N, C-alpha and C positions, 0 to 999 in steps of 0.2 A: 504494500500500500504506500501511499505518498505522504501520509500524515506522520507526525512525530509527537512524542509525549511531552516535549519541552518547547513551549511557545511556538507551535508550528507556523511556518511561513507558507504552508501549502493550504490553500483554501478549498472548500468543498467544490465539486464539479459545477461548472456554470451550466445552467439549464436553459433550454430553448423555450419559447412561449408555449410549446406543446407539452413541456414537461420532460422531454427526453434529453439525454446527455448530448453535449456538443459533439463529442466523439466517445466511442466506447472506452471505458476505463480512463477517461481524461479528467484532468483537474487543472485549475489555475495555480501555478507555482510562482511565488514572488522571488525574482532574482534581483541582484543589486541594481541592474539596469532597468528593471520594471517587470511587470507581470507577463507571464506567457502560459498558454495552454500546452500542457505536456501529457504524455501517456506514460504508463509504467514501462511499456516496451521501448519508448524513446530513451528513457533514463538508463535502462539496462544496456541498450545498444551503444550508447555513448559513454558508458561507465560513469554516469553521474551519481555520486554518492548522495544519499538522502540527507536532508537537513536535520541536524540534531545538535542542540547546544544546551548546556546547563543554565539554569536561571542565575546561578552565581557568576558565571563567566559573562553572561550578557550584561549584568549589572556592573561588573568590574570594568569591562571595556567601555561601557557607556560613561562611567564616571572618571575614566583615566585621563581624559583629554586627548586620547589618541584613537577615538572611535573610527575616524575616517580611514585609518590604516588597518586597525585590528579587525574591522568587520570582514575584511577579505579572507581572514583565516577560517571563518566558520560560515559565512553567508554565501550561498551559491551565486555563480556568475554565468551569464550567457557565453562567456569566453570558454567555458568548459566544453561546449559542444564542438568548438573548432580547435581544441588544444590537442595536437598530435603527439604520439609517443607510444610507448610500450607499457605493459602492466607489470613486467618483471625486469627492471633495469639492472639488477645486481646479480642475476643468476641464482635466485633463491631456490627455484625448482631444481637446478642442476646440482646444488650443494645440499639438498635434503637427503639425509642418510637413513633415517627412519621417519615415519610420518610425524610431522610437527617439530623435528629437530634438524637444524642445519649445522654443518661442520665445514665452514669455508676456510677458516684459519686454524692452525694446529691447536692453539691454546684455548680457543673460545668455542663454546656451543651456544647456539641461538635457539631458544625453545619458545614456540608459539603456543600460548596457553589460552587465548581467547580471540574471538573475532569481533569484539565489541570495544568501544571506547566511551568515556563519559561524554565527550562531544566529538564530532567528526570534522577533522581538518580538511579543507578543500584541496590542499596540496599533497595529501597523503600518498606515499609511494606504495602503500599496500592496499590501495582501494579495490584490488581484486579480492581481498579478504574482508576488509572492515565493513561492518554493518550487514554482513551476509552470513548465511549458514555455511561456513567454509569447511571443506574436507582437509585443509592444511593444518588445522589445529590438532595438537597431539592427542590422540585417542587412547594411548596406552603408555602411561608413565613408567610402568615397570620395564617395558621394552626400551624406553628412552634411557632409563637408569642403567640397564644392562649394557647398552652401547657405550655410555659415558664411562662406566666402570672398566670397560675393555680398552679404553683409550687414555692411558695415564698422561699423555701430553696435554690433555684438556684440563686446564687449571681453573677455569671460570665458566659459569653459565649465565647467560642473559635471558631473563624472562621477558617476553615481549608479546606482540600480537598485532592488533588490539593492544589494550592496556591492562596489565595484570591487576591493577587496583580497582577495576570494575568488578572483579571477583570478590566473593566474601572472604574474610580472613580465614575462616575454616577451610575454604577451598585452597587458599594459598598454603595453609599448613599442610594439607595433604600432598600438594606438589613438592613442598620442601622436604616432606618425609622421605621422598625417593632420592633426594639429592644429598642430604646430610651424611648418610653413611659412606659416601664415596670419599676415600681418604685423600685422593690427589686434587679434589676441588678445594681451592683456597678462598674463593669468593663467589657470592651469588648476587647478581645484579638484577635490578628491576627497572626496566625502561618505562617511563610514565610521563604523561602530560596532565594527569589528574591533579598533580600539585598546583597546576594553574587553573584547571577546569572546575575542580571540586576539592579544595585543600582541606576541608573539614573531614574528609574521608580519613585523614591521617591522625585524627583525634580518637580513633577507635582504640580503646585500651588493649584489645587483643593483639593489635599490631606490635605493641611493646613486647609482649611475650614472644611473638614470632621472631622479631629481630634478636631478642635475647637468646632464643634457641639456636639461631644461626651462630651467634658469637660463642655460646657454650660448646658448640661443636668444633670450635677452633677455626671458624671461617669468618670472612668479612662480609657484612651486609652493605651493599652499595645501591643507592637510588640515583638513577640517571634521569634528572629532571629535564624538562623541555620548555624553557622560556625562550620565545623568539623575540620578545620585545619587552622593554621595561614596563610598559603599560599592563602587562600580564602578571606582574609580581605584586600580589595583594598583601595586605597586612596579615591575613589569615595564613597565607603561604609562608611568609617569613616567620611567623610565630611557630608554626608547626615544624618547619625545617630546623629552627634552632632547638626545639624540644627534642627532635629525633637525633640531632647531632650530639646532644648531651648524653644520649644513650649509647653513643659509639657508632651510629649509622653514618657512613660516608656519603657525600653528595657530589655529583658531577652535573654539569649542564651541557646540553647540546642544543644548537639553534640551526635553523635552516635560513639561508639567504633568500629572501622573497621579494620579488618586484612589488612595489607599491605598499609594502608592509614595513620592511626594516632595511631597505637598501640605502642606508644612510650611516656613515661612520659615527656620527654623534649619537644616534639611537643605539647602535650596537655597543659602542664603548660604554654608554651609560648602563646598558643591560649587564654587561660583563662586570663592570665595576660594582654594581649592586649585588650581583651574584657573589663576587669575591667578598664583599662586606658581610654577607650572610653565611659565609663558609661553604659556598657552592663553587667548585672549581670549574670555570669555563673550559670545556673539553674539546668539542668540535663545533666549527661553523661549517655546515654542509652546503656545498653547491647544490642548488635545486636540480632535481632529476628530470629527465625527459619522459615523464609519466603521462600516459594518455589521460586527457581531461584535466591535467595539472601543469603541463609544460609552459603555460603562459606565465607562471610564477618565476620562470628562470631569469636570471640576470646574466649578462654576458660575462665571459671570463675576464675580459679587460676591465670591466667595471668592478667585478668581484675582487680582483687584485688591488684595484685602487681603494676599495672599501676596506679590505683587510689591512692594507698599509695605513690607512687613515685611523683605523681602530687602534693599532699599535702606537701611533703617534700620540694618542689621547690617553693611554693607560700607563701606569707606573710599571716598573720592571716586574714586580711580584704579581701583577694582574695579567701579564701577558702569557697566559697558559693555554690559549686556544690554538688549534690548528685549522687552517682553511682546507677542507677535505672534499674530494669528489669520490663518492662511494660507487665505484665503477664495477662492471662485471669482472674485471681482472684483479680488482683489489681496491683498498683504500689509498687514494692518491693525494698526497699533500701538494697543493698548488702554491708554488713559491714566488714566481715573478714573471713578468713579461719583459724580456731583455731588450737592450738597444738593437740587437740583431734581428728583432722581429720574431723571436721564438718564445713560446711559453715553456718555462722551466718547472719541472715537477719531480717528485720522488715518491716511491711506494712507502707508505706508512705501514701498510699490511699487504701481504700477498700470499697466495697459496704456496708459492715457492720461496722459502726463506732467503735464498741467495739474492733475490731481487729487492728485498726490503732495505731501504735506505739509499738505494742507488738513484742518482739524479739522471733524468732524461729530459729531452725537450722535443717539441714539435713546432713547425711553422704556425704562426698565428694567422687566423682568418677572421676578418671582421664579422662580428655578430656571433662568433662561436660561443657556445654555452656548455659544451661537453667534450670529452676526449674524442669521441667519434666524429666530431665536427672538424677536427684538426687533421690535416694530411700526415701520413707517416714519413714523408720524405725527410 
């Protein structure tokens, strides 16, 4: 269906004077640019994610002073219909070793535990999964644990999806039950934007016990938050982050560079400085991916390099902890600079082949290029 439980922007179907629908299964959907009649088939054919946003986040961005930028994160746009790309830009299918578990880099396992989020980001790179009943979510945690147990090179697991914190704490406990006995796992990470969308979720007392269990097992609990803009950092988020840090939970932050949202060094420098102040280490600034229905969020590599340089010019030495990263099919590529010779310089931050990690390489720059595949290999 086209409706959502959180302040829907999809109105009931428009009726003709005879009382019949304008089109079968059609409804008026409110986009940023205006209302449009759409059908469920059109949304599915164009991989348009349903609109869903928490009341908390709506109120936060409305009061932030940045609504004109932040609305693009959660409100649908007609640009999504013309936004070309792929649904799996990083080879997730190719790196799935058992259902729901990816093993792309030796030390890290990526475990998909849900296909739901507290709110749906319009730029999501997993829109093939999110908001749908996906068969990519891990159905058999015992089988997942068996694989991890047989791969001692895997030292950490990232719980993702979807967002793990839309699950009940009892469900998270059951997932962790399968991971804690594995001796070579040293950390368990939780990738989440719920800390921005619904930060009061982290006031659940049962979460304290969950994180304590992880620590008692000799492992580190890490929350990878997802603040794209300083306007997303609420008083509630800061308070709960500080409370969890006092319990020993570590925090990182990742952001995505997004056209019309945060493609401004002042905004991102302020975001990273605020994260640092709260004890959240800025970790990755991701280059937007060429995802179908979301590639209109991409910023050119030239502009991205300028922004990354501008951020660093505005931060103190101890605040400069982020890497400007392209999460490509071949690996995580750190984007370094555009040289005077007209070449984009990069290096592999992660790669399936360890020998390639850290090696600098370059490609000729092409105007408007936004992704490695846009650059010739010459």
